[in-house]
N, C-alpha and C positions, 0 to 999 in steps of 0.2 A: 751313231747309237752303239751303245754297250752291248756285247754279245751277251744273250741271256744263257746260252749253253755253257759258255765259259764261267759266267757268275755261278751256275748251278754246279758245275764241276768242282770249281774251287771251293764252294760251300760244303760240298760233300767231303772232299779231301780234307779240309780243316776240321770238319765234324768228327771224322775218324781220328785224325791226330789228336785232337782233344779228347776222345774217349779212351785212346791208348796212354795219354799222358796220366789220366784219371786212373786207369787200370794199373799203370805203373806206380802210381802214389800207394795205392792200396795194397799192392804186392811187394813192396820193397823188402829186402833181405833183414831177417831178424838173425839174432845170435843168442846163444847161451853158453854159460860156463860148464865145462865137463871137467870132472877131476877123477884121475887114476890113482893107484897108489903112489906113483912117484911123480907125475906130472900133472899141471893144469893146462888146459887147451880150450879153444872155442870151437863151437859146433854151429855152423851156419845152415839155416833151411835153404834148399834149393830157391833161387831167385830167377824168376821170369821176367821181373821189372826191368832188368837191363835190356833185354831185347825190345821189350814194350817201349821203353824210352827211346832207342835208337829207331824204332820204327816209327815212332811219332815225330821225331826229329826229321827223319826222310821224307815222311808226307808233308810236313810243314815246309821243308824246302822246296818240294816238287810243286806245292800250289803256289810259293812265292815266285818260282821261275816261271810258272804258267802266266801269271799276272804281268811280271817284267817282259817276257818274250811278246805278249799281246800289245803291250803298249810300248814296246821297243826301249824299255828301261827309261822313258822320259828324255833320253838324252840323244837318241838317233832319231832320224827322220824330220819330218817337216815341223816347222815352228807351231806353236799351239796360238789360237786365237787369243788376243789379250781380253781380259775380263775377270768375273768372278770364278768361272769354273777353272782357268788356268791358276789363279792364285790358290784355290782350295787343292787343286791337284798337287801343286808343288809343297803345301804343307803336309797333305796327306801322304806323299811319297816319302818324305823325310820321316814323318812319323810311323810309317809302316815299316820302314827299314830299322828305326831304333827298337820297336817292340819286337820285330822279326829277330834281331840280334839277342836281345835279353831273352826271348823264348829258346832260342838254340843254345845259348849259354847254359841256361837252367837245365834242360834236358840233356846236354851233353856232358856236363858236370854231374848231374845226377846219375847218369847211366855209368860214367867213370867210377864215380865213388861208390855206387852200389855194388859194381863188380869186383871191387878191392876187398879182400878178405885177409885178416891178419893170419899168418900161418905159422906162428912160433908157438912153442911150448915152454913153459917155464917150471922150474922144480917146485914142488908143493910147498907153498908157504901161505903166509895169512893174506897176502895181495894177489887176486887172480888176475890173469892178463886182460888187457883192455880189448874188449870184443867190439870195435867200433863199427857203426853201420851208418848208413846215409841218414842225415838229419831229416826229420818230418817236415814235409812242406815243400821241398825243392821240385819234385815233379809236378806238385800243385800249382807253384808260382809259374812253372812253363806252361801247364795248362790254360792258367789265367792269361798269360802273355799270347798264347795261341789264339784265344778268343780275340783279344784286342787286335792282334795282326790280322785275323782274319776279317773283322769289321772295317779297319782301316784300309787294307788293300782293297777290298771290293769298291769301299767309297772312293778311294784313289782312282780306281779304273773307271768307275762311272764318271767322275769329274774329268778325268782324261779324255774320255770319249765324247764328252761334251764340248771340250775346248778343241778337239782334233777333228774339225769337220771339213778339212780340205782348205783351210786357210793358207794363203800364200802372200807373205808379206811383198811390199813394194821393193823390187830388186833393180832399181836403176843403178847401173854400174857406169861410171865414167863422169866426167865433168861437164855440166851443162854450159854450153856456149852460145848463149842467148844473143840477141843484139847488143853490140857494143856501142 
């Protein structure tokens, strides 16, 4: 039977990770051009979204680790009982790792790119410097994949729990030497 406490903890951690990713999307760094008498340069607003993105990344990682430790990552431990639950747990296991990887890449890339600020000055000319910032939607994509990962990992754990009910396969070792 699936642990309801584990499912609740994972749900809350995923919910907080989602909220942090949405907040990071809303608070991404912005820049504007500033011109002195001799130079052009970029002025960036302080960005808290890098920290929010990293926090979201770490919370998603911890929820994934909780599920994988509880299920022994599906590769360690007893064999699962054959049937529909085992088939779905294998499909959901692969799916939750794919969506987890995509969410982590979005959050990590968004945090790194958001923290990067161009720090050069140019001589006053008609072309101001490029004040590049993070593209809109990177943290939003991470937030969407956090939701997918949360749903798939909890469904995986429920199906894994159904298939792991103490099933022990027939372990006859040796060669049968019946009547010749």
